[in-house]
Every structure is written in structure tokens, then in C-alpha cells.
C-alpha positions, 0 to 999 in steps of 0.5 A: 826331501823338499824343504817346506815352509812353515804354515805360519810363514805361508799365511801372510803370503797367501791367505791374509793378502787374499782376505785383505783384498776381499775386504776392499770389495766385500760383495765380490764373489770372485774375491770371496772364492779366492779367499776360500781357495787360499783357506782350503789350500792352507789346510792341505799345506799344513797337512803336508808340512806335518806329514814331513816334519811332525807326523805325530801331529797327524795321529795317523790321519789322512788329509780327509780326516785332518780336514774334518778335524780342523772343520770341527775346530773352525766351522768356517772352514766347511764353508771355505772347503765347499766353496773352493771345491764348487769353484773348481768343479761348478757342480759337485755330485760325488759324496764328501765327508763332511757332507757338502752344503754348497753343491753348485758354484753359480748359485752359492752366493747371495746378498742380504742387507748388503752382506755376502752370504753363502746358501746353507750356512748361517754365517755371513761370508765375511764372518766365516773368512775372518774366523778362518784367518784368526784360526790359522793365525793361532794354529801352532806350527 
């Protein structure tokens, strides 16, 4: 068995530094994508941790169901998941649950009043990213 680091210990190693770096240049789409990938990866790391150390927390859910549950608790995760997937694949064509809002990475972002936003979402990117970071800070191992 591979020893896994607790999600709360991974947070200051990956997601929090990515978010802090983004805040230094909040109009950077590249840095926003790094935050989105770190948040999306954190969901997967959390799932893997529970799968190994506390499967009862998963209630029999697979990764997709676990992700849907977290998105229902933290809507900003939907944006991060969509952006991370779009950044990996450029154009998303396969069906996904929950349904994707972002489907094309090159047209995902726009600026409004100097604030980075993501097409199809009502929340500015900085607000969504902050919501996700706070969600994981409060999410118990």
C-alpha cells in the first residue's frame, strides 16, 4: 500500500500556492488554468485518500459521483473542473456529468471591468477560486 498524504496537508503544497500566485496577476488566464487544475486534482487526491484510508466516507461512490457531490456543495468546483478539462483537451465533445459549461479552452475567459470571468458562469473567476480554496480549507480529512 502506498502511503498517501492527507488532503489538508496537500492543500498548502498545491492549491493554496497556485491561488496566491494567481492573485499576483489576476488577469492571467495561464495562472487561472493552473488554479483550476490544482483544484480539480485536489478533488481526485481527496477521493484517493478516502478510498485508501476511509472508504465509508465515499458511501460507495466512484470518482465521478464523488466529484458531483462536492460540486453540489461548492459550485465553484464546477468552473474549476470544466476549465481543467478544457485546458487538457482544448475542445470538449464527450458527454459529462454534471454537464460542462466550458467546452472550448481558447474561448473560456473574458474580462469585464478588469475582472477575469468564465463564459457561462455567473461568478467571476477570482470569487470562484476563493470559494474553492475556502471549501477545501474547511473540508475535513
